Short mmCIF file of the C-alpha atoms (twelve columns), coordinates in Angstrom:
data_MODEL
# 
_entry.id   MODEL 
# 
loop_
_atom_site.group_PDB 
_atom_site.id 
_atom_site.type_symbol 
_atom_site.label_atom_id 
_atom_site.label_alt_id 
_atom_site.label_comp_id 
_atom_site.label_asym_id 
_atom_site.label_seq_id 
_atom_site.Cartn_x 
_atom_site.Cartn_y 
_atom_site.Cartn_z 
_atom_site.pdbx_PDB_model_num 
ATOM 1   C CA . MET A 1   7.765   6.576   -13.955 1 
ATOM 2   C CA . ARG A 2   4.922   5.657   -11.570 1 
ATOM 3   C CA . ALA A 3   2.753   8.445   -12.991 1 
ATOM 4   C CA . VAL A 4   3.289   7.207   -16.551 1 
ATOM 5   C CA . SER A 5   2.589   3.628   -15.478 1 
ATOM 6   C CA . LEU A 6   -0.575  4.694   -13.671 1 
ATOM 7   C CA . GLY A 7   -1.730  6.659   -16.721 1 
ATOM 8   C CA . ILE A 8   -1.198  3.655   -18.996 1 
ATOM 9   C CA . ALA A 9   -3.003  1.346   -16.560 1 
ATOM 10  C CA . LEU A 10  -5.962  3.716   -16.211 1 
ATOM 11  C CA . PHE A 11  -6.260  4.226   -19.971 1 
ATOM 12  C CA . ALA A 12  -6.033  0.470   -20.638 1 
ATOM 13  C CA . PHE A 13  -8.705  -0.138  -18.006 1 
ATOM 14  C CA . TRP A 14  -10.884 2.551   -19.565 1 
ATOM 15  C CA . LEU A 15  -10.484 0.963   -23.008 1 
ATOM 16  C CA . LEU A 16  -11.343 -2.451  -21.602 1 
ATOM 17  C CA . LEU A 17  -14.519 -1.215  -19.924 1 
ATOM 18  C CA . SER A 18  -15.593 1.219   -22.632 1 
ATOM 19  C CA . GLY A 19  -15.792 -0.967  -25.707 1 
ATOM 20  C CA . HIS A 20  -16.052 2.180   -27.842 1 
ATOM 21  C CA . TYR A 21  -13.055 2.992   -29.979 1 
ATOM 22  C CA . THR A 22  -14.044 6.086   -31.944 1 
ATOM 23  C CA . LEU A 23  -11.444 8.832   -32.052 1 
ATOM 24  C CA . PHE A 24  -13.580 11.234  -30.019 1 
ATOM 25  C CA . LEU A 25  -14.414 8.781   -27.220 1 
ATOM 26  C CA . THR A 26  -10.892 7.383   -27.088 1 
ATOM 27  C CA . GLY A 27  -9.591  10.942  -26.804 1 
ATOM 28  C CA . LEU A 28  -11.968 11.616  -23.918 1 
ATOM 29  C CA . GLY A 29  -10.828 8.422   -22.223 1 
ATOM 30  C CA . PHE A 30  -7.195  9.428   -22.649 1 
ATOM 31  C CA . ALA A 31  -7.918  12.920  -21.298 1 
ATOM 32  C CA . SER A 32  -9.762  11.543  -18.279 1 
ATOM 33  C CA . SER A 33  -6.880  9.162   -17.541 1 
ATOM 34  C CA . ILE A 34  -4.419  12.059  -17.643 1 
ATOM 35  C CA . ALA A 35  -6.717  14.141  -15.410 1 
ATOM 36  C CA . CYS A 36  -6.914  11.303  -12.869 1 
ATOM 37  C CA . VAL A 37  -3.118  10.967  -12.832 1 
ATOM 38  C CA . LEU A 38  -2.694  14.722  -12.322 1 
ATOM 39  C CA . VAL A 39  -5.171  14.741  -9.424  1 
ATOM 40  C CA . ALA A 40  -3.491  11.683  -7.862  1 
ATOM 41  C CA . LYS A 41  -0.082  13.319  -8.257  1 
ATOM 42  C CA . ARG A 42  -1.317  16.537  -6.649  1 
ATOM 43  C CA . MET A 43  -2.709  14.501  -3.714  1 
ATOM 44  C CA . ASN A 44  0.622   12.603  -3.376  1 
ATOM 45  C CA . LEU A 45  -1.073  9.252   -3.971  1 
ATOM 46  C CA . ILE A 46  1.399   7.974   -6.550  1 
ATOM 47  C CA . ASP A 47  3.963   6.309   -4.321  1 
ATOM 48  C CA . VAL A 48  5.377   2.864   -3.593  1 
ATOM 49  C CA . GLU A 49  2.180   1.758   -1.845  1 
ATOM 50  C CA . GLY A 50  -0.352  3.717   -3.899  1 
ATOM 51  C CA . HIS A 51  0.830   2.253   -7.219  1 
ATOM 52  C CA . PRO A 52  3.182   -0.677  -6.457  1 
ATOM 53  C CA . ILE A 53  4.520   -1.426  -9.942  1 
ATOM 54  C CA . GLN A 54  7.591   -3.005  -8.357  1 
ATOM 55  C CA . LEU A 55  5.386   -5.993  -7.426  1 
ATOM 56  C CA . LEU A 56  4.420   -6.742  -11.038 1 
ATOM 57  C CA . PRO A 57  7.254   -9.211  -11.841 1 
ATOM 58  C CA . GLY A 58  6.609   -11.216 -8.689  1 
ATOM 59  C CA . ALA A 59  2.839   -11.068 -9.168  1 
ATOM 60  C CA . MET A 60  3.204   -12.800 -12.532 1 
ATOM 61  C CA . THR A 61  4.068   -16.030 -10.714 1 
ATOM 62  C CA . TYR A 62  2.195   -15.411 -7.450  1 
ATOM 63  C CA . VAL A 63  -1.278  -14.797 -8.880  1 
ATOM 64  C CA . PRO A 64  -1.454  -18.098 -10.841 1 
ATOM 65  C CA . TRP A 65  -0.185  -19.942 -7.754  1 
ATOM 66  C CA . LEU A 66  -2.833  -18.233 -5.587  1 
ATOM 67  C CA . VAL A 67  -5.599  -19.094 -8.067  1 
ATOM 68  C CA . TRP A 68  -4.488  -22.748 -7.953  1 
ATOM 69  C CA . GLU A 69  -4.461  -22.691 -4.132  1 
ATOM 70  C CA . ILE A 70  -7.958  -21.195 -4.096  1 
ATOM 71  C CA . ALA A 71  -9.187  -23.936 -6.441  1 
ATOM 72  C CA . LYS A 72  -7.614  -26.692 -4.308  1 
ATOM 73  C CA . SER A 73  -9.011  -25.196 -1.110  1 
ATOM 74  C CA . THR A 74  -12.457 -24.835 -2.643  1 
ATOM 75  C CA . PHE A 75  -12.494 -28.536 -3.436  1 
ATOM 76  C CA . ALA A 76  -11.234 -29.411 0.053   1 
ATOM 77  C CA . VAL A 77  -13.930 -27.271 1.721   1 
ATOM 78  C CA . MET A 78  -16.559 -28.867 -0.513  1 
ATOM 79  C CA . VAL A 79  -15.462 -32.323 0.661   1 
ATOM 80  C CA . ILE A 80  -15.525 -31.182 4.300   1 
ATOM 81  C CA . VAL A 81  -19.048 -29.806 3.928   1 
ATOM 82  C CA . LEU A 82  -20.256 -33.022 2.284   1 
ATOM 83  C CA . ARG A 83  -18.785 -35.110 5.124   1 
ATOM 84  C CA . GLY A 84  -20.819 -33.177 7.650   1 
ATOM 85  C CA . PRO A 85  -20.141 -31.422 10.936  1 
ATOM 86  C CA . SER A 86  -17.867 -34.159 12.246  1 
ATOM 87  C CA . ALA A 87  -15.227 -33.225 9.625   1 
ATOM 88  C CA . ILE A 88  -15.000 -29.645 10.877  1 
ATOM 89  C CA . SER A 89  -12.463 -28.853 13.597  1 
ATOM 90  C CA . PRO A 90  -12.222 -25.065 13.793  1 
ATOM 91  C CA . ASN A 91  -8.968  -23.523 14.994  1 
ATOM 92  C CA . LEU A 92  -7.715  -20.054 15.801  1 
ATOM 93  C CA . ILE A 93  -4.002  -19.784 15.132  1 
ATOM 94  C CA . LYS A 94  -1.465  -16.991 15.075  1 
ATOM 95  C CA . VAL A 95  0.903   -16.712 12.128  1 
ATOM 96  C CA . LYS A 96  3.823   -14.341 11.671  1 
ATOM 97  C CA . ALA A 97  4.107   -12.252 8.534   1 
ATOM 98  C CA . SER A 98  7.626   -12.005 7.120   1 
ATOM 99  C CA . GLN A 99  6.797   -9.199  4.687   1 
ATOM 100 C CA . LYS A 100 8.633   -5.898  4.980   1 
ATOM 101 C CA . SER A 101 6.090   -3.501  3.440   1 
ATOM 102 C CA . GLN A 102 2.483   -2.684  4.251   1 
ATOM 103 C CA . VAL A 103 1.528   -3.779  0.735   1 
ATOM 104 C CA . GLY A 104 3.151   -7.181  1.315   1 
ATOM 105 C CA . ILE A 105 1.386   -7.631  4.658   1 
ATOM 106 C CA . ASN A 106 -1.902  -6.626  3.037   1 
ATOM 107 C CA . VAL A 107 -1.408  -9.099  0.182   1 
ATOM 108 C CA . TYR A 108 -0.606  -11.878 2.668   1 
ATOM 109 C CA . GLY A 109 -3.650  -11.205 4.844   1 
ATOM 110 C CA . ASN A 110 -5.963  -10.979 1.838   1 
ATOM 111 C CA . SER A 111 -4.486  -14.145 0.342   1 
ATOM 112 C CA . ILE A 112 -5.270  -16.016 3.549   1 
ATOM 113 C CA . THR A 113 -8.838  -14.715 3.494   1 
ATOM 114 C CA . LEU A 114 -9.310  -15.483 -0.217  1 
ATOM 115 C CA . THR A 115 -8.352  -19.101 0.334   1 
ATOM 116 C CA . PRO A 116 -11.501 -21.032 1.317   1 
ATOM 117 C CA . GLY A 117 -11.360 -22.521 4.787   1 
ATOM 118 C CA . THR A 118 -9.313  -19.700 6.305   1 
ATOM 119 C CA . ILE A 119 -10.034 -16.115 7.233   1 
ATOM 120 C CA . THR A 120 -7.825  -13.441 8.754   1 
ATOM 121 C CA . VAL A 121 -9.608  -12.343 11.914  1 
ATOM 122 C CA . ASP A 122 -7.119  -9.871  13.375  1 
ATOM 123 C CA . VAL A 123 -3.880  -8.161  12.364  1 
ATOM 124 C CA . GLU A 124 -1.504  -6.867  14.979  1 
ATOM 125 C CA . ASP A 125 1.801   -5.544  13.642  1 
ATOM 126 C CA . ASP A 126 3.280   -8.549  11.848  1 
ATOM 127 C CA . GLU A 127 1.090   -11.217 13.433  1 
ATOM 128 C CA . PHE A 128 -2.225  -12.470 12.077  1 
ATOM 129 C CA . THR A 129 -4.930  -14.287 13.978  1 
ATOM 130 C CA . VAL A 130 -6.476  -16.721 11.511  1 
ATOM 131 C CA . HIS A 131 -9.582  -18.869 11.797  1 
ATOM 132 C CA . ALA A 132 -9.097  -22.185 10.019  1 
ATOM 133 C CA . LEU A 133 -11.896 -24.627 9.271   1 
ATOM 134 C CA . THR A 134 -9.812  -27.723 10.048  1 
ATOM 135 C CA . GLN A 135 -6.590  -28.673 11.818  1 
ATOM 136 C CA . SER A 136 -4.946  -29.609 8.494   1 
ATOM 137 C CA . THR A 137 -5.791  -26.192 7.019   1 
ATOM 138 C CA . ALA A 138 -4.273  -24.531 10.085  1 
ATOM 139 C CA . SER A 139 -1.105  -26.631 9.901   1 
ATOM 140 C CA . ASP A 140 -0.727  -25.919 6.159   1 
ATOM 141 C CA . LEU A 141 -0.909  -22.207 6.884   1 
ATOM 142 C CA . ALA A 142 1.460   -22.432 9.853   1 
ATOM 143 C CA . GLU A 143 3.947   -24.276 7.619   1 
ATOM 144 C CA . GLY A 144 4.491   -20.955 5.845   1 
ATOM 145 C CA . SER A 145 4.536   -21.660 2.111   1 
ATOM 146 C CA . MET A 146 2.090   -18.802 1.402   1 
ATOM 147 C CA . ASP A 147 4.169   -16.454 3.545   1 
ATOM 148 C CA . ARG A 148 7.320   -17.360 1.612   1 
ATOM 149 C CA . ARG A 149 5.515   -16.912 -1.712  1 
ATOM 150 C CA . VAL A 150 4.319   -13.418 -0.761  1 
ATOM 151 C CA . VAL A 151 7.869   -12.497 0.386   1 
ATOM 152 C CA . ARG A 152 9.215   -13.667 -2.988  1 
ATOM 153 C CA . MET A 153 6.555   -11.629 -4.793  1 
ATOM 154 C CA . GLU A 154 7.407   -8.620  -2.652  1 
ATOM 155 C CA . ASN A 155 11.062  -8.996  -3.650  1 
ATOM 156 C CA . GLY A 156 10.132  -9.194  -7.334  1 
ATOM 157 C CA . LEU A 157 11.069  -12.858 -7.777  1 
# 
């Protein structure tokens, strides 16, 4: 099932980037997608972490939420920058990751870094060291709503 899903995803991506839909070129795109899937299968890359299709249902709600959080944080950082250096109160905090898989932990760490005003500095097992631009940003992260959202995405909810 993962191999078929990967083949469909690769072919759809090829079609999106190609922009050419003649029979010959589409056939070449289809053949190259199949070849990539066969090579990935031979290298044992098509697994739960290599092609995590189980995360798709949860990602349908998580990604829009993350985009909204990025937009809100961007505005907040813009306000902080306009207020000047006195508005900045940098913090290094440690947050626990509740995710069970490496993919979930990776998504959580990258989500923290994608959100303006925070960056994941270090990862040690299930604990992240995060640099936050302000105390309120640090306390929002420590509150754990992003962690819970990633756990729900990981569970397919």
